[in-house]
ZADO-853655 format. One record per residue (C-alpha): x, y, z; residue in three letters. Coordinates in steps of 0.02 Angstrom, whole numbers, padded with zeros to 5 digits, always signed. Example, Ala and Ser with C-alpha at 12.3 -4.5 7.8 and 13.67 -1.06 7.14 Angstrom:
BEGIN
+00615-00225+00390ALA +00684-00053+00357SER 
This chain:
BEGIN
+01946+09422+06651MET +02120+09382+06719ARG +02251+09512+06677THR +02388+09477+06805ARG +02531+09369+06741PRO +02530+09205+06833GLU +02632+09047+06822ARG +02529+08890+06836LEU +02649+08782+06935TYR +02537+08631+06926GLU +02564+08625+06737ILE +02750+08606+06769ASP +02711+08450+06869GLY +02595+08386+06733LEU +02730+08409+06603ARG +02853+08300+06699LEU +02717+08170+06730LEU +02680+08163+06543ALA +02866+08146+06503ALA +02888+08005+06628LEU +02739+07914+06551CYS +02826+07921+06382VAL +02991+07865+06460VAL +02906+07714+06540LEU +02819+07674+06375PHE +02989+07664+06291HIS +03087+07578+06428TYR +02957+07457+06495VAL +02863+07417+06335PHE +02919+07476+06163SER +03106+07444+06190GLY +03088+07256+06198TRP +02924+07244+06101ALA +03007+07337+05958GLY +03166+07232+05964GLY +03283+07367+06029LYS +03330+07274+06190THR +03306+07101+06264THR +03259+07170+06436VAL +03077+07116+06447THR +02944+07182+06564PHE +02799+07073+06508VAL +02688+07099+06662THR +02725+07284+06680GLU +02695+07315+06495SER +02509+07288+06523ALA +02501+07466+06588TRP +02662+07540+06518ALA +02600+07515+06340LYS +02477+07658+06369TYR +02618+07778+06414GLY +02626+07852+06240TYR +02466+07946+06285LEU +02580+08063+06380GLY +02608+08144+06210VAL +02421+08179+06199ASP +02434+08271+06365LEU +02585+08366+06298PHE +02485+08429+06149PHE +02337+08482+06256LEU +02452+08576+06374ILE +02540+08653+06224SER +02379+08726+06156GLY +02346+08807+06325PHE +02517+08877+06366VAL +02578+08927+06194VAL +02425+09038+06173LEU +02461+09101+06349MET +02639+09139+06297SER +02591+09220+06132ALA +02455+09332+06203TRP +02509+09514+06193GLY +02670+09476+06100ARG +02722+09541+05931THR +02761+09414+05794PRO +02947+09443+05818ARG +02936+09421+06006GLN +02839+09260+05984PHE +02966+09189+05861VAL +03111+09237+05975VAL +03026+09157+06125SER +03002+08993+06031ARG +03179+08989+05960VAL +03254+09026+06131VAL +03147+08892+06212ARG +03170+08756+06082LEU +03340+08758+06003TYR +03479+08761+06136PRO +03425+08599+06222ALA +03378+08523+06055TYR +03551+08553+05981TRP +03633+08475+06133ILE +03511+08330+06125GLY +03557+08297+05944ILE +03743+08305+05984ALA +03731+08186+06132ILE +03619+08064+06040THR +03730+08064+05885ALA +03891+08037+05985VAL +03815+07896+06089VAL +03744+07816+05932THR +03911+07818+05842VAL +04019+07765+05990THR +03907+07642+06083LEU +03764+07603+05965GLY +03839+07445+05889GLN +03723+07464+05739GLY +03564+07479+05841LEU +03531+07648+05759PHE +03611+07736+05611GLN +03659+07919+05601VAL +03752+08018+05469SER +03827+08192+05462LEU +03702+08256+05330PRO +03561+08187+05437GLN +03628+08277+05592VAL +03648+08441+05498LEU +03470+08430+05431ALA +03403+08389+05603ASN +03485+08544+05677LEU +03356+08649+05583THR +03210+08554+05660MET +03132+08555+05486PHE +03205+08389+05429GLN +03031+08321+05395SER +03010+08443+05249VAL +03140+08352+05141PRO +03089+08187+05225ASN +03255+08161+05313ILE +03250+08038+05457GLU +03252+08103+05636ASN +03411+08075+05737VAL +03296+08014+05877ASP +03122+07942+05854VAL +03042+08061+05980VAL +03079+08214+05872TYR +02922+08181+05771TRP +02821+08279+05900THR +02930+08433+05872LEU +02873+08441+05692TRP +02692+08437+05751ALA +02731+08577+05874GLU +02822+08681+05742MET +02670+08676+05628ARG +02562+08730+05774PHE +02680+08874+05809TYR +02663+08933+05629LEU +02475+08945+05654LEU +02503+09039+05816MET +02620+09156+05724LEU +02478+09194+05604ALA +02370+09242+05753PHE +02503+09363+05814THR +02500+09449+05644PHE +02311+09458+05641ILE +02299+09520+05819GLY +02235+09422+05966MET +02061+09461+06027THR +01934+09346+06105LYS +01825+09348+05949GLY +01966+09316+05827ARG +02038+09172+05927ILE +01870+09087+05947MET +01830+09109+05762ALA +02000+09036+05719GLY +01971+08886+05832LEU +01802+08847+05754TRP +01879+08865+05581GLY +02021+08747+05626TRP +01900+08619+05696LEU +01793+08630+05539ALA +01946+08598+05431LEU +01988+08449+05542THR +01820+08369+05506PHE +01835+08408+05320LEU +02002+08318+05315VAL +01932+08170+05412GLU +01785+08158+05291LEU +01903+08159+05142GLY +01833+08323+05076LEU +02003+08408+05075LEU +02160+08345+04988PRO +02284+08252+05095GLY +02412+08392+05078ILE +02295+08503+05180ALA +02327+08394+05332ASP +02506+08457+05333LEU +02433+08616+05408VAL +02273+08552+05488VAL +02354+08405+05582GLN +02187+08316+05604SER +02269+08176+05704GLU +02306+08295+05848PHE +02223+08462+05807SER +02084+08432+05934HIS +02213+08439+06074TYR +02286+08604+06017PHE +02113+08678+05988ILE +02045+08619+06155ALA +02200+08679+06246GLY +02180+08852+06170MET +01995+08853+06213ALA +02036+08806+06392LEU +02157+08952+06401PHE +02015+09063+06343MET +01911+08988+06484LEU +02050+09028+06605TYR +02071+09206+06542ARG +01892+09259+06504PHE +01779+09135+06594GLY +01652+09012+06528LEU +01555+09050+06370SER +01433+08953+06263VAL +01564+08934+06127GLN +01692+08858+06246ILE +01559+08745+06322ALA +01525+08676+06148LEU +01700+08676+06076LEU +01791+08578+06211VAL +01668+08429+06217PRO +01670+08418+06027ILE +01860+08413+06031CYS +01851+08280+06167LEU +01737+08172+06060GLY +01853+08183+05911ASN +02005+08153+06022ALA +01929+07991+06087VAL +01883+07936+05911TYR +02057+07970+05841ARG +02146+07900+05995ALA +02057+07733+05978ILE +02107+07724+05795GLY +02285+07774+05836TYR +02293+07640+05971ALA +02244+07509+05843GLU +02390+07563+05734ALA +02510+07557+05882VAL +02442+07386+05929GLY +02472+07322+05754THR +02651+07387+05758ARG +02691+07298+05920TYR +02573+07149+05904SER +02472+07194+06058VAL +02292+07246+06090THR +02232+07406+06172TYR +02070+07425+06269SER +01957+07558+06192PRO +01883+07584+06365ALA +02053+07623+06441ILE +02100+07736+06296ILE +01936+07830+06317THR +01958+07845+06505ALA +02135+07914+06488VAL +02087+08043+06357VAL +01937+08098+06459VAL +02048+08112+06613LEU +02173+08218+06517ILE +02036+08339+06464PHE +01962+08341+06639LEU +02129+08382+06721ILE +02163+08526+06602MET +01986+08590+06627THR +02018+08593+06814PHE +02178+08690+06779VAL +02080+08817+06676ALA +01951+08834+06815LEU +02092+08851+06944ARG +02028+08701+07041VAL +02207+08634+07043THR +02281+08788+07125ARG +02296+08692+07289VAL +02426+08581+07204LEU +02530+08726+07139ALA +02703+08735+07218ARG +02848+08845+07159PRO +02963+08694+07175ALA +02872+08617+07026LEU +02962+08741+06913VAL +03112+08624+06920THR +03002+08478+06867ALA +02943+08578+06718GLY +03120+08629+06673ALA +03177+08447+06664LEU +03037+08395+06547THR +03102+08453+06379TYR +03283+08392+06395PRO +03222+08228+06472LEU +03108+08201+06324TYR +03246+08241+06200LEU +03378+08129+06279LEU +03293+07974+06344HIS +03244+07868+06193ALA +03387+07814+06081HIS +03520+07847+06213VAL +03419+07745+06336GLY +03392+07601+06216PHE +03579+07594+06179ILE +03625+07593+06364LEU +03494+07459+06399PHE +03569+07352+06260ALA +03744+07378+06331ARG +03700+07339+06512LEU +03556+07216+06499GLU +03664+07062+06535ASP +03755+07136+06685THR +03623+07224+06792VAL +03456+07169+06864ASN +03322+07237+06749LYS +03228+07332+06885TYR +03387+07410+06952VAL +03434+07455+06774LEU +03263+07534+06743LEU +03269+07642+06899VAL +03451+07689+06869ALA +03417+07734+06688MET +03274+07850+06734ILE +03382+07930+06869ALA +03526+07954+06747VAL +03413+08033+06617MET +03338+08151+06746LEU +03513+08198+06800GLY +03566+08227+06620ALA +03410+08332+06592ALA +03454+08440+06742TYR +03631+08466+06679LEU +03567+08519+06507VAL +03444+08640+06588HIS +03571+08709+06712ARG +03722+08726+06599PHE +03646+08747+06426VAL +03470+08818+06432GLU +03491+08939+06576ARG +03652+09023+06518PRO +03616+09018+06330LEU +03434+09072+06331ALA +03462+09256+06381PRO +03609+09272+06264ARG +03513+09200+06118LEU +03365+09311+06159LYS +03475+09467+06157ARG +03551+09412+05993LEU +03383+09387+05908LEU +03288+09532+05985SER +03285+09712+05931LYS +03226+09867+06020ARG +03037+09870+06027GLU +02905+09906+06158PRO +02889+09767+06287PRO +02741+09651+06267ALA +02625+09613+06411HIS +02630+09425+06394ALA +02589+09307+06535VAL +02718+09186+06598VAL +02713+09019+06505PRO +02726+08848+06582ALA +02684+08719+06457GLY +02714+08568+06349SER +02882+08484+06326PRO +02924+08626+06212THR +02835+08769+06296ALA 
């Protein structure tokens, strides 16, 4: 069993890779396919249209690292760690996106003050208020996962309890998919993506405690359900954008995602770990928050004046630069202050160092 805190630098690199896949999906495919810009990348879209699967990798990583982060923490410490990690960059992301939308959007997107205020809570989906930026939908999925993790911190984290909880969650996933539970139950179960969170947590258990029969069964079952749901999800995305997706490619990508994270859990990827990758991981969350609507608006503004490939490269560079500025001048100075504000005196927890999803 591993007891020494350790940062898995390779996960930082995977996080940025996943974010860039989503960025390319938006800029090279969905922007023009969805009518947001007229800058078309018809040839390149053949591969860029699969970039949304970066979100699937995010969720698998999240299961791994959020359990890593929560292990040994009290409920209060876990909540503080999530608030400190999520909200400072998110609030700045909302502000930037709203200002750009109002000043440069030219009607491409709509935003209102009540909408912005609701979005600041990150619970805007509860009253069914529209996101300020389309990518925020994943934050609601993450928040519901965090609530389940919070329950684990109240119960107490042991190997047996975690594994029992994972099997129970997977069973509920299948009951929802079979229609044996009311639809409202899926608000908690999240059957569309639960297999990623479950498998990620199981892979952390593999990393921490070593291989067991339960893990050897649980992860492949989650992989099977992930492939099944991913193919169905791809059909829905294809219908939205009037394109077709290859089930074989979808299957290959999902299998690769599971394989990579299994290698991380087994420490096969340690040869790729470099401390410099911490910066890559730090850019991921603000990049994800900023790139979509702001990027679409800038594409629409500049599409007639700049070569499309130059514009694409420049846009990605600008968003990476903006992400660094948010990390350097918002997250880094505000995080310790917010943590002190929210924390109270209590014994320190022996939690390992997290390095995770776009929100971990």
